[in-house]
Residue frames relative to the residue before (quaternion, step in Angstrom):
aa qw qx qy qz dx dy dz
X 1.0000 0.0000 0.0000 0.0000 0.00 0.00 0.00
X 0.5522 -0.6300 0.4321 0.3340 3.58 -1.11 0.60
X 0.6759 -0.4977 0.3571 0.4097 3.54 -1.33 0.24
X 0.6340 0.5347 -0.3331 0.4486 3.58 1.21 -0.36
X 0.7595 0.2212 -0.1648 0.5892 3.58 1.28 0.11
X 0.0687 -0.7908 0.6041 0.0707 3.56 -1.27 0.24
X 0.4967 -0.6556 0.4934 0.2828 3.52 -1.31 0.44
X 0.1035 -0.7491 0.6513 0.0630 3.52 -1.29 0.59
X 0.2518 -0.7486 0.5942 0.1519 3.57 -0.91 0.94
X 0.1875 -0.7910 0.5787 0.0655 3.55 -1.06 0.85
X 0.2289 -0.7458 0.6123 0.1284 3.56 -0.78 1.08
X 0.0746 -0.8196 0.5680 -0.0025 3.57 -1.16 0.48
X 0.4790 -0.6194 0.5275 0.3297 3.51 -1.40 0.03
X 0.4928 0.5648 -0.4762 0.4597 3.55 1.16 0.67
X 0.6291 -0.5105 0.3889 0.4386 3.60 -1.11 -0.57
X 0.6520 0.5571 -0.2801 0.4313 3.57 1.31 0.04
X 0.1839 -0.6723 0.6941 0.1799 3.49 -1.39 0.49
X 0.1977 -0.8050 0.5542 0.0755 3.57 -0.73 1.09
X 0.2352 -0.7450 0.6075 0.1435 3.54 -1.23 0.59
X 0.1271 -0.7897 0.5993 0.0334 3.55 -0.79 1.11
X 0.2180 -0.7243 0.6290 0.1798 3.52 -1.32 0.39
X 0.1277 -0.7725 0.6194 0.0572 3.56 -0.86 1.03
X 0.1740 -0.7615 0.6199 0.0747 3.54 -0.73 1.15
X 0.4265 -0.7574 0.4415 0.2225 3.54 -0.70 1.14
X 0.8235 -0.0120 0.0486 0.5651 3.62 0.86 -0.90
X 0.4585 -0.3792 -0.7707 0.2278 1.47 -1.07 2.28
X 0.6006 -0.6175 0.3608 0.3575 3.60 -0.99 0.77
X 0.1882 0.7555 -0.6157 0.1208 3.56 -0.99 0.90
X 0.1945 -0.7680 0.6044 0.0841 3.54 -1.20 0.64
X 0.0565 0.8174 -0.5675 0.0815 3.58 -0.73 1.03
X 0.4829 -0.6399 0.5194 0.2958 3.53 -1.28 0.51
X 0.2488 -0.7777 0.5646 0.1207 3.58 -0.83 1.05
X 0.7744 -0.2110 0.1868 0.5665 3.57 0.79 -1.01
X 0.2067 -0.7385 0.6220 0.1584 3.52 -1.38 0.18
X 0.1479 -0.7967 0.5849 0.0352 3.54 -1.00 0.95
X 0.4151 -0.6792 0.5342 0.2847 3.63 -0.79 0.91
X 0.0776 0.8035 -0.5829 0.0926 3.58 -0.91 0.93
X 0.8177 -0.2677 0.1466 0.4881 3.55 -0.06 1.30
X 0.5972 -0.5316 0.4476 0.4005 3.52 -1.11 -0.82
X 0.8511 -0.0451 -0.0140 0.5229 3.56 -0.77 1.08
X 0.0704 0.7924 -0.5982 0.0959 3.61 0.42 1.21
X 0.0138 -0.8940 0.4478 -0.0082 3.53 0.73 1.17
X 0.7914 0.2100 -0.1221 0.5610 3.62 1.07 -0.64
X 0.1283 -0.7898 0.5988 0.0343 3.55 -0.93 1.00
X 0.0578 -0.7782 0.6249 0.0233 3.54 -1.21 0.63
X 0.2958 -0.7335 0.5862 0.1757 3.55 -1.02 0.87
X 0.3486 -0.6868 0.5828 0.2592 3.56 -1.19 0.54
X 0.3948 -0.7643 0.4529 0.2341 3.63 -0.48 1.13
X 0.6298 0.5492 -0.3371 0.4336 3.60 1.22 -0.34
X 0.7887 0.1091 -0.0501 0.6029 3.60 1.24 -0.33
X 0.2895 -0.8168 0.4750 0.1530 3.58 -0.37 1.23
X 0.6104 0.5127 -0.3762 0.4722 3.59 1.23 0.39
X 0.6668 0.5011 -0.2876 0.4706 3.60 1.28 -0.20
X 0.0211 0.7937 -0.6036 0.0726 3.53 -0.88 1.07
X 0.2429 -0.7462 0.6041 0.1388 3.53 -1.33 0.42
X 0.0688 -0.7956 0.6018 0.0077 3.57 -1.12 0.73
X 0.3883 -0.6832 0.5642 0.2530 3.52 -1.19 0.61
X 0.2257 -0.6368 0.6917 0.2552 3.48 -1.44 0.15
X 0.1489 -0.8138 0.5559 0.0807 3.59 -0.22 1.22
X 0.2822 0.7373 -0.5395 0.2927 3.51 0.31 1.39
X 0.7133 -0.4392 0.3145 0.4465 3.58 -1.29 0.06
X 0.7042 0.4174 -0.2672 0.5085 3.60 1.09 -0.59
X 0.2613 -0.8223 0.4712 0.1831 3.61 1.01 -0.77
X 0.1067 0.7830 -0.6073 0.0819 3.55 -1.02 0.85
X 0.2647 -0.7091 0.6319 0.1666 3.51 -1.37 0.48
X 0.0894 -0.8272 0.5546 -0.0126 3.57 -0.72 1.12
X 0.2250 -0.7388 0.6132 0.1663 3.57 -1.21 0.55
X 0.0664 -0.8021 0.5933 -0.0144 3.54 -1.08 0.82
X 0.2532 -0.7380 0.6046 0.1600 3.55 -1.28 0.51
X 0.3008 -0.7748 0.5389 0.1370 3.56 -0.89 1.03
X 0.2643 -0.6942 0.6467 0.1735 3.53 -1.12 0.83
X 0.3371 -0.7918 0.4735 0.1878 3.58 -0.31 1.24
X 0.6290 0.5438 -0.3416 0.4381 3.61 1.16 -0.43
X 0.7795 0.3213 -0.1694 0.5104 3.57 0.83 -0.98
X 0.4038 -0.7147 0.4726 0.3205 3.57 1.18 -0.53
X 0.5547 0.6170 -0.3949 0.3945 3.58 1.24 0.05
X 0.3306 -0.7403 0.5618 0.1644 3.53 -1.25 0.61
X 0.1992 -0.7507 0.6164 0.1294 3.54 -1.20 0.63
X 0.3727 -0.7245 0.5355 0.2225 3.58 -0.77 1.03
X 0.1926 -0.8027 0.5587 0.0796 3.57 -0.97 0.91
X 0.8165 -0.0764 0.1073 0.5622 3.59 0.65 -1.08
X 0.0846 -0.7800 0.6188 0.0390 3.54 -1.26 0.49
X 0.0195 -0.7847 0.6195 -0.0044 3.55 -1.13 0.72
X 0.4873 -0.6488 0.4833 0.3287 3.64 -0.94 0.77
X 0.3887 -0.7288 0.5153 0.2287 3.59 -1.05 0.75
X 0.3955 -0.7601 0.4442 0.2618 3.58 1.32 0.11
X 0.7355 0.2477 -0.2168 0.5922 3.52 1.13 0.81
X 0.5206 -0.6895 0.4198 0.2780 3.56 -1.08 0.69
X 0.8716 0.1596 -0.1088 0.4506 3.51 -1.38 0.49
X 0.0469 0.8100 -0.5817 0.0579 3.63 0.53 1.08
X 0.2133 -0.8402 0.4950 0.0602 3.56 -0.59 1.20
X 0.8218 0.1182 -0.0007 0.5574 3.59 1.10 -0.55
X 0.1600 -0.7474 0.6371 0.0996 3.54 -1.24 0.66
X 0.0376 -0.7896 0.6123 0.0127 3.56 -0.97 0.90
X 0.3719 -0.6945 0.5674 0.2398 3.57 -1.11 0.71
X 0.0046 0.8315 -0.5496 0.0810 3.59 -0.52 1.20
X 0.7908 0.3325 -0.2344 0.4572 3.54 -1.41 0.02
X 0.6862 -0.5139 0.2636 0.4421 3.54 0.83 1.15
X 0.7177 -0.4850 0.2454 0.4352 3.54 1.01 0.83
X 0.5591 0.6319 -0.3821 0.3769 3.59 1.24 0.12
X 0.7754 0.2530 -0.1310 0.5635 3.58 1.24 -0.36
X 0.2843 -0.6923 0.6263 0.2184 3.49 -1.39 0.32
X 0.1537 -0.7618 0.6224 0.0924 3.54 -1.07 0.83
X 0.1218 -0.8018 0.5846 0.0215 3.57 -0.89 0.97
X 0.3035 -0.7373 0.5765 0.1786 3.58 -0.97 0.91
X 0.1851 -0.7746 0.5991 0.0825 3.57 -0.68 1.15
X 0.2863 -0.7928 0.5158 0.1535 3.57 -0.16 1.30
X 0.7307 0.4184 -0.2393 0.4835 3.57 0.80 -0.97
X 0.7133 0.4648 -0.2571 0.4573 3.56 1.07 -0.66
X 0.3400 -0.7618 0.4927 0.2477 3.58 1.23 -0.24
X 0.6344 0.5142 -0.3161 0.4829 3.55 0.99 0.84
X 0.3148 -0.6790 0.6133 0.2524 3.51 -1.42 0.10
X 0.1994 -0.7764 0.5927 0.0780 3.54 -0.92 1.02
X 0.0922 -0.7955 0.5980 0.0331 3.57 -0.93 0.90
X 0.0053 0.7712 -0.6365 0.0073 3.55 -1.10 0.79
X 0.3711 -0.7154 0.5517 0.2148 3.55 -0.98 0.90
X 0.4023 -0.7145 0.5225 0.2337 3.57 -1.02 0.85
X 0.4406 -0.6454 0.5553 0.2845 3.54 -1.09 0.78
X 0.7113 -0.4759 0.3009 0.4206 3.60 -1.25 0.27
X 0.6544 0.5056 -0.3205 0.4619 3.61 1.16 -0.49
X 0.4122 -0.7430 0.4245 0.3127 3.60 1.38 -0.07
X 0.6530 0.5334 -0.2964 0.4485 3.59 1.28 0.11
X 0.7418 0.3473 -0.2061 0.5353 3.58 1.15 -0.53
X 0.3553 -0.7645 0.5191 0.1412 3.54 -1.17 0.74
X 0.0177 0.7817 -0.6234 0.0051 3.56 -1.19 0.61
X 0.8286 0.2787 -0.1861 0.4485 3.55 -1.41 0.11
X 0.0814 0.8245 -0.5557 0.0699 3.63 0.68 1.00
X 0.0009 -0.7821 0.6229 -0.0175 3.55 -1.16 0.69
X 0.1623 -0.7749 0.6042 0.0900 3.58 -1.12 0.68
X 0.1252 -0.7443 0.6515 0.0767 3.55 -1.07 0.86
X 0.2138 -0.8115 0.5371 0.0855 3.58 -0.58 1.18
X 0.1994 -0.7807 0.5847 0.0947 3.55 -1.14 0.79
X 0.4573 0.7506 -0.3982 0.2624 3.59 1.26 0.14
X 0.5042 0.6482 -0.4457 0.3564 3.63 1.15 -0.24
X 0.8486 0.1872 -0.1437 0.4735 3.56 -0.78 1.03
X 0.8325 -0.0230 0.0015 0.5536 3.60 1.14 0.18
X 0.5856 -0.5729 0.4488 0.3570 3.53 -1.37 0.14
X 0.1384 -0.8326 0.5355 0.0307 3.56 -0.36 1.27
X 0.0160 -0.7558 0.6544 0.0149 3.54 -1.17 0.76
X 0.1511 -0.8027 0.5733 0.0655 3.57 0.13 1.27
X 0.1267 -0.8494 0.5115 0.0288 3.59 -0.83 0.93
X 0.8195 0.0206 0.0041 0.5726 3.62 1.02 -0.57
X 0.2075 -0.7503 0.6179 0.1103 3.56 -1.19 0.72
X 0.0065 -0.8237 0.5626 -0.0705 3.58 -0.56 1.22
X 0.3729 -0.7215 0.5270 0.2502 3.64 -0.78 0.91
X 0.0002 -0.7635 0.6458 -0.0071 3.56 -1.17 0.72
X 0.7778 -0.1899 0.0784 0.5940 3.55 0.06 1.30
X 0.7681 -0.2767 0.2274 0.5308 3.58 -0.74 -1.03
X 0.5908 0.5358 -0.3677 0.4782 3.56 1.29 0.32
X 0.2698 -0.7202 0.6069 0.2003 3.53 -1.40 0.03
X 0.2016 -0.7524 0.6167 0.1139 3.55 -1.05 0.86
X 0.0780 -0.7875 0.6111 0.0178 3.58 -0.97 0.91
X 0.2919 -0.7476 0.5698 0.1768 3.57 -0.68 1.08
X 0.1304 -0.7858 0.6035 0.0345 3.56 -0.96 0.96
X 0.2737 -0.8099 0.5040 0.1230 3.53 -0.13 1.37
X 0.6797 0.5140 -0.2890 0.4363 3.57 1.08 -0.69
X 0.7875 0.3186 -0.1567 0.5037 3.58 0.96 -0.86
X 0.4078 -0.7460 0.4521 0.2699 3.60 1.29 0.19
X 0.5599 0.5607 -0.4080 0.4535 3.53 0.82 1.07
X 0.2217 -0.6841 0.6605 0.2157 3.49 -1.40 0.23
X 0.2569 -0.7926 0.5385 0.1257 3.56 -0.38 1.26
X 0.1870 -0.7586 0.6136 0.1144 3.55 -1.11 0.75
X 0.1183 -0.8168 0.5647 0.0077 3.55 -0.63 1.22
X 0.0953 -0.7693 0.6293 0.0558 3.54 -1.19 0.67
X 0.4146 -0.6962 0.5306 0.2485 3.56 -1.31 0.36
X 0.3364 -0.7159 0.5695 0.2236 3.54 -1.14 0.65
X 0.7673 -0.3810 0.2518 0.4502 3.57 -1.30 -0.07
X 0.6940 0.4506 -0.2741 0.4900 3.58 1.18 -0.50
X 0.5185 -0.6752 0.3750 0.3669 3.58 1.36 0.25
X 0.4523 0.6572 -0.4726 0.3744 3.59 1.18 0.52
X 0.3826 -0.7239 0.5324 0.2148 3.55 -1.01 0.89
X 0.0657 0.7762 -0.6262 0.0330 3.57 -1.14 0.68
X 0.5941 -0.5788 0.4261 0.3612 3.56 -1.27 0.40
X 0.2413 -0.7490 0.5993 0.1468 3.57 -0.89 0.96
X 0.7358 -0.2537 0.2038 0.5939 3.57 0.88 -0.99
X 0.2969 -0.7385 0.5612 0.2272 3.58 -1.23 -0.27
X 0.3396 -0.7091 0.5865 0.1946 3.52 -1.19 0.71
X 0.3587 -0.7836 0.4725 0.1847 3.56 -0.43 1.23
X 0.1782 -0.7468 0.6336 0.0954 3.53 -1.26 0.66
X 0.6723 -0.5074 0.3278 0.4278 3.63 -1.14 0.47
X 0.5765 -0.6147 0.4200 0.3366 3.55 -1.01 0.87
X 0.8342 0.1818 -0.1606 0.4953 3.56 -0.87 1.02
X 0.4949 0.6942 -0.4180 0.3137 3.60 1.25 -0.03
X 0.2572 -0.8155 0.4860 0.1806 3.60 1.07 -0.68
X 0.0438 -0.8200 0.5705 0.0130 3.64 0.42 1.13
X 0.1836 -0.8263 0.5309 0.0419 3.56 -0.59 1.22
X 0.8159 -0.0256 0.0690 0.5735 3.57 0.63 -1.15
X 0.2606 -0.7790 0.5647 0.0802 3.52 -1.22 0.74
X 0.0663 -0.7257 0.6782 0.0951 3.50 -1.39 0.42
X 0.1483 -0.7783 0.6057 0.0737 3.57 -0.97 0.89
X 0.0012 -0.7759 0.6300 -0.0333 3.56 -0.91 0.98
X 0.7681 -0.1149 -0.0088 0.6299 3.56 -0.16 1.35
X 0.7510 -0.3238 0.2325 0.5264 3.64 -0.52 -1.09
X 0.4788 0.6420 -0.4500 0.3950 3.57 1.24 0.44
X 0.1746 -0.7773 0.6003 0.0702 3.55 -0.88 1.04
X 0.0913 -0.7687 0.6326 0.0254 3.55 -0.79 1.12
X 0.0782 -0.8124 0.5778 -0.0112 3.58 -0.70 1.14
X 0.2128 -0.7586 0.6050 0.1149 3.55 -0.90 0.99
X 0.2134 -0.8111 0.5399 0.0710 3.55 -0.63 1.20
X 0.4135 -0.7548 0.4616 0.2149 3.54 -0.51 1.26
X 0.7487 0.4191 -0.2300 0.4592 3.59 0.81 -0.97
X 0.7299 0.4135 -0.2345 0.4912 3.60 0.98 -0.81
X 0.2874 -0.7791 0.5037 0.2381 3.60 1.26 -0.34
X 0.5081 0.6207 -0.4327 0.4115 3.56 0.92 0.96
X 0.2539 -0.6992 0.6428 0.1831 3.50 -1.39 0.42
X 0.0714 -0.8192 0.5690 0.0046 3.57 -0.66 1.10
X 0.2165 -0.7518 0.6088 0.1312 3.54 -1.31 0.43
X 0.0426 0.7647 -0.6405 0.0555 3.54 -1.01 0.97
X 0.4111 -0.6645 0.5516 0.2917 3.55 -1.29 0.25
X 0.3905 -0.7208 0.5215 0.2365 3.58 -0.76 1.03
X 0.4432 -0.7104 0.4721 0.2758 3.62 -0.66 1.02
X 0.4387 -0.6972 0.5037 0.2602 3.57 -1.09 0.71
X 0.7435 0.2786 -0.1786 0.5812 3.59 1.26 -0.34
X 0.6456 -0.5226 0.3681 0.4178 3.62 -1.16 0.39
X 0.4396 -0.6685 0.5357 0.2699 3.54 -1.11 0.78
X 0.1189 -0.7889 0.5994 0.0647 3.56 -1.09 0.70
X 0.8194 0.1889 -0.1619 0.5165 3.54 -1.14 0.67
X 0.7623 -0.3252 0.2737 0.4881 3.54 -0.93 -0.99
X 0.3644 0.7538 -0.4820 0.2582 3.60 1.24 0.16
X 0.0293 0.7858 -0.6151 0.0583 3.54 -1.01 0.92
X 0.5239 -0.6157 0.4686 0.3562 3.61 -1.11 0.55
X 0.5457 -0.6170 0.4550 0.3384 3.56 -1.12 0.64
X 0.4381 -0.6432 0.5559 0.2921 3.53 -1.26 0.52
X 0.2940 -0.7732 0.5399 0.1553 3.57 -0.64 1.12
X 0.7908 -0.0980 0.0952 0.5966 3.58 1.03 -0.82
X 0.0153 0.7534 -0.6573 -0.0137 3.54 -1.30 0.49
X 0.0229 0.8309 -0.5449 0.1100 3.56 -0.44 1.28
X 0.4757 -0.6698 0.4940 0.2845 3.57 -0.98 0.86
X 0.2860 -0.7445 0.5749 0.1829 3.56 -1.11 0.72
X 0.4864 0.6690 -0.4351 0.3557 3.61 1.26 0.01
X 0.4759 -0.6735 0.4754 0.3064 3.64 -0.81 0.90
X 0.5867 -0.6168 0.4026 0.3368 3.56 -1.08 0.73
X 0.7126 0.4443 -0.2697 0.4713 3.61 1.11 -0.53
X 0.4558 0.6530 -0.4708 0.3797 3.60 1.24 0.23
X 0.5203 -0.6642 0.4255 0.3273 3.62 -0.78 0.94
X 0.5382 -0.6157 0.4717 0.3296 3.54 -1.05 0.80
X 0.7810 0.3142 -0.2435 0.4816 3.56 -0.94 0.89
X 0.4404 0.6812 -0.4698 0.3483 3.60 1.25 -0.02
X 0.3739 -0.7531 0.5085 0.1853 3.56 -0.96 0.95
X 0.0633 0.8252 -0.5506 0.1090 3.56 0.15 1.35
X 0.1590 -0.7652 0.6165 0.0960 3.55 -1.30 0.42
X 0.4232 -0.7030 0.5102 0.2576 3.58 -0.73 1.05
X 0.2671 -0.8067 0.5155 0.1096 3.57 -1.09 0.76
X 0.8465 -0.0661 0.1152 0.5156 3.55 -0.07 -1.33
X 0.1705 -0.7656 0.6160 0.0735 3.55 -1.25 0.62
X 0.0179 0.8082 -0.5838 0.0756 3.57 -0.74 1.13
X 0.1666 -0.7583 0.6223 0.0997 3.55 -1.18 0.68
X 0.0849 -0.7591 0.6445 0.0344 3.55 -0.89 1.04
X 0.3202 -0.7930 0.4932 0.1594 3.59 -0.66 1.11
X 0.7808 0.3045 -0.1376 0.5279 3.59 1.11 -0.64
X 0.5352 -0.1697 -0.8275 0.0102 1.60 -2.05 1.48
X 0.7511 0.0900 -0.1078 0.6451 3.59 1.26 -0.38
X 0.6081 -0.5886 0.3685 0.3847 3.63 -1.03 0.64
X 0.0370 0.7757 -0.6238 0.0885 3.54 -0.86 1.12
X 0.1819 -0.7526 0.6218 0.1181 3.56 -1.08 0.78
X 0.1557 -0.7569 0.6297 0.0797 3.54 -1.09 0.87
X 0.0239 -0.7893 0.6130 -0.0245 3.58 -0.89 1.00
X 0.2053 -0.8084 0.5431 0.0964 3.58 -0.67 1.08
X 0.1906 -0.7478 0.6176 0.1516 3.53 -1.31 0.42
X 0.2881 -0.7548 0.5687 0.1544 3.55 -1.31 0.33
X 0.8493 0.2415 -0.1772 0.4347 3.50 -1.34 0.59
X 0.2556 0.7395 -0.5664 0.2590 3.57 0.98 0.84
X 0.4315 -0.7306 0.4614 0.2591 3.64 -0.80 0.93
X 0.4312 0.7238 -0.4531 0.2913 3.62 1.23 -0.15
X 0.5107 -0.6398 0.4841 0.3090 3.57 -1.08 0.74
X 0.6473 0.5060 -0.3070 0.4804 3.58 1.28 -0.33
X 0.5805 -0.6446 0.3451 0.3583 3.55 1.28 0.27
X 0.7238 -0.4120 0.3319 0.4431 3.51 -1.38 -0.13
X 0.3383 -0.7517 0.5408 0.1673 3.53 -1.23 0.58
X 0.2703 -0.6884 0.6400 0.2083 3.50 -1.40 0.33
X 0.2707 -0.7563 0.5768 0.1484 3.56 -0.72 1.11
X 0.2073 -0.7788 0.5862 0.0824 3.56 -0.99 0.94
X 0.0809 -0.8215 0.5642 -0.0138 3.57 -0.82 1.07
X 0.3109 -0.6286 0.6726 0.2360 3.49 -1.28 0.64
X 0.3111 -0.7901 0.4975 0.1775 3.60 -1.07 0.57
X 0.7465 0.3595 -0.2263 0.5121 3.63 1.17 -0.11
X 0.3883 -0.4977 -0.6626 0.4032 1.59 0.43 2.49
X 0.6849 -0.4600 0.3483 0.4449 3.57 -1.30 0.13
X 0.1551 0.7834 -0.5703 0.1924 3.56 -0.51 1.27
X 0.3477 -0.7146 0.5568 0.2417 3.58 -0.87 0.87
X 0.1461 -0.8260 0.5431 0.0382 3.56 -0.75 1.09
X 0.8174 -0.0016 0.0060 0.5760 3.62 1.17 -0.30
X 0.1658 -0.6998 0.6759 0.1609 3.49 -1.44 0.31
X 0.1202 -0.8069 0.5772 0.0356 3.58 -0.64 1.12
X 0.3014 -0.7483 0.5665 0.1678 3.58 -0.59 1.16
X 0.2716 -0.8161 0.4993 0.1049 3.56 -0.90 0.98
X 0.4116 -0.6962 0.4879 0.3285 3.59 1.14 -0.51
X 0.5834 0.5823 -0.3572 0.4393 3.59 1.32 0.09
X 0.2831 -0.7584 0.5676 0.1500 3.56 -1.14 0.68
X 0.8131 0.0116 -0.1080 0.5719 3.55 -0.81 1.15
X 0.0097 0.8337 -0.5445 0.0916 3.51 0.62 1.29
X 0.0178 -0.8389 0.5418 -0.0491 3.55 -0.21 1.31
X 0.7931 0.2749 -0.1385 0.5255 3.58 0.70 -1.09
X 0.1030 0.7556 -0.6386 0.1028 3.56 -0.90 1.03
X 0.0957 0.8009 -0.5864 0.0746 3.60 -0.96 0.80
X 0.4135 -0.6500 0.5757 0.2741 3.53 -1.30 0.49
X 0.0061 -0.8129 0.5804 -0.0488 3.59 -0.84 0.99
X 0.7105 0.4603 -0.3391 0.4104 3.55 -1.31 0.33
X 0.6806 -0.4610 0.3674 0.4350 3.54 -1.32 0.23
X 0.8446 0.0598 -0.0970 0.5231 3.55 -0.96 0.99
X 0.5133 -0.6618 0.4078 0.3637 3.60 1.19 0.57
X 0.1515 0.8461 -0.4959 0.1237 3.55 1.02 0.87
X 0.7832 0.2657 -0.1282 0.5473 3.58 1.19 -0.51
X 0.2163 -0.7253 0.6375 0.1445 3.52 -1.36 0.41
X 0.1371 -0.7816 0.6050 0.0655 3.57 -0.87 0.98
X 0.0169 -0.8010 0.5969 -0.0426 3.57 -0.98 0.88
X 0.1257 -0.8104 0.5703 0.0469 3.55 -1.11 0.72
X 0.3117 -0.7369 0.5717 0.1817 3.55 -1.08 0.79
X 0.3597 -0.7503 0.5096 0.2190 3.59 -0.57 1.10
X 0.7906 0.2958 -0.1375 0.5182 3.57 1.08 -0.74
X 0.8231 -0.1308 0.0579 0.5496 3.58 1.17 0.39
X 0.7038 0.4747 -0.3455 0.3999 3.52 -1.25 0.52
X 0.4293 -0.7278 0.4474 0.2931 3.58 1.24 -0.27
X 0.5649 -0.5430 0.4793 0.3954 3.53 -1.18 -0.75
X 0.0684 -0.8157 0.5744 -0.0011 3.57 -0.89 0.94
X 0.2143 -0.7323 0.6291 0.1481 3.52 -1.24 0.61
X 0.1409 -0.7776 0.6116 0.0375 3.50 -0.94 1.06
X 0.3431 -0.6875 0.5940 0.2385 3.54 -1.09 0.73
X 0.3848 -0.6986 0.5509 0.2458 3.56 -0.99 0.84
X 0.0070 -0.8215 0.5655 -0.0721 3.54 -0.47 1.26
X 0.7101 -0.4632 0.3237 0.4199 3.56 -1.32 0.05
X 0.6783 -0.4687 0.3735 0.4251 3.53 -1.32 0.22
X 0.6394 0.5414 -0.3241 0.4392 3.58 0.99 -0.83
X 0.7129 0.4241 -0.2415 0.5035 3.57 1.17 -0.59
X 0.6354 -0.5833 0.3104 0.3996 3.58 1.28 0.12
X 0.5587 -0.6596 0.3480 0.3629 3.60 1.30 0.38
X 0.8047 0.0198 0.0150 0.5932 3.62 0.86 -0.93
X 0.0772 -0.7993 0.5959 -0.0049 3.57 -0.82 1.07
X 0.3784 -0.7346 0.5160 0.2257 3.59 -0.60 1.12
X 0.0613 -0.8285 0.5566 -0.0008 3.58 -0.80 1.04
X 0.8069 0.0174 -0.0010 0.5904 3.63 1.15 -0.42
X 0.0305 -0.8089 0.5871 -0.0002 3.56 -1.18 0.51
X 0.2394 -0.7034 0.6496 0.1610 3.48 -1.43 0.31
X 0.4783 -0.7091 0.4212 0.3017 3.63 -0.68 0.99
X 0.6134 -0.5205 0.4420 0.3968 3.53 -1.28 0.40
X 0.7472 0.4053 -0.2988 0.4337 3.55 -1.11 0.74
X 0.5641 0.5873 -0.3987 0.4220 3.59 1.18 -0.37
X 0.7665 0.1112 -0.0555 0.6301 3.56 1.07 -0.85
X 0.3552 -0.7648 0.5068 0.1790 3.55 -0.71 1.11
X 0.8753 -0.0784 0.0215 0.4768 3.58 -0.85 1.08
X 0.0341 0.8213 -0.5676 0.0470 3.63 0.60 1.06
X 0.0807 -0.8458 0.5273 -0.0067 3.58 -0.85 0.96
X 0.8049 0.0248 -0.0269 0.5923 3.63 1.17 -0.34
X 0.1868 -0.7830 0.5884 0.0762 3.55 -1.25 0.55
X 0.0536 -0.7755 0.6284 0.0278 3.56 -1.17 0.70
X 0.3561 -0.7171 0.5647 0.2000 3.54 -0.92 1.00
X 0.3002 -0.7516 0.5645 0.1620 3.56 -0.89 0.99
């Protein structure tokens, strides 16, 4: 595609990975192709070392991690390798250990799965599982690198696990950063040593400082802030669930936090936060229903793409100034073109 447009891959809870083309001027969004890919390829990840290599989960009861190669001309993907994640319902893939390994959060299995990448970046070796099920019902949801450590959000046990590697390159639990009881930490953003946690059940965004040394006993870092992401005009008692959390560093640091299942006729909202200090500055209604997948795309993360699993289609918003409302819709794809979109990756 030309410099005036770019491709976006779309994961879903169907059997397809879809390829979209976004034309920047005049803005338009179109479907290029669809590729069958296992069952429920809900989360996609690009390899930054090769813009033709991608990874996808099979979010099923058995769970799998797959590698694929993209044909940039046709937009179609070719499956190369697959490995069981040794846990059910893998929800997220993270690139860890300086890009040499993939970490997968097994929601149903209450574990994190790690696989080392072969030199071709497409095949997997040395699988390992770290379980979090001792002492409670674990629902691991995201794997995030933090220096030479890994953070894993656990929605079921209200913790963020911190993992380290030993001399044999095996991962193990160092400690955990506690979250409010019943809050359900879903997704994380790390900025220097600041940890931002989005809580699915409590619909809050919190900020803590990640300790520089291992925690001992009942010691926990203080909560610096905890702010609701629910719009002020949402009816009291509405049953919402927080979704995605994104950090854009330029032109000034901004956090975007999405919610799902808002009863408003204007659809689910994306809460916008300044981070110095953490302050909610806007709620942007999207017109989307059950807003699950959200991603920053384009050069300098100039755009945000979002999809409604239960209605509203897929929309691209330009990131604009506060005076312009933070997010400006510029292109869309109608509902029904892509079934149950759940994640997006900029090619």
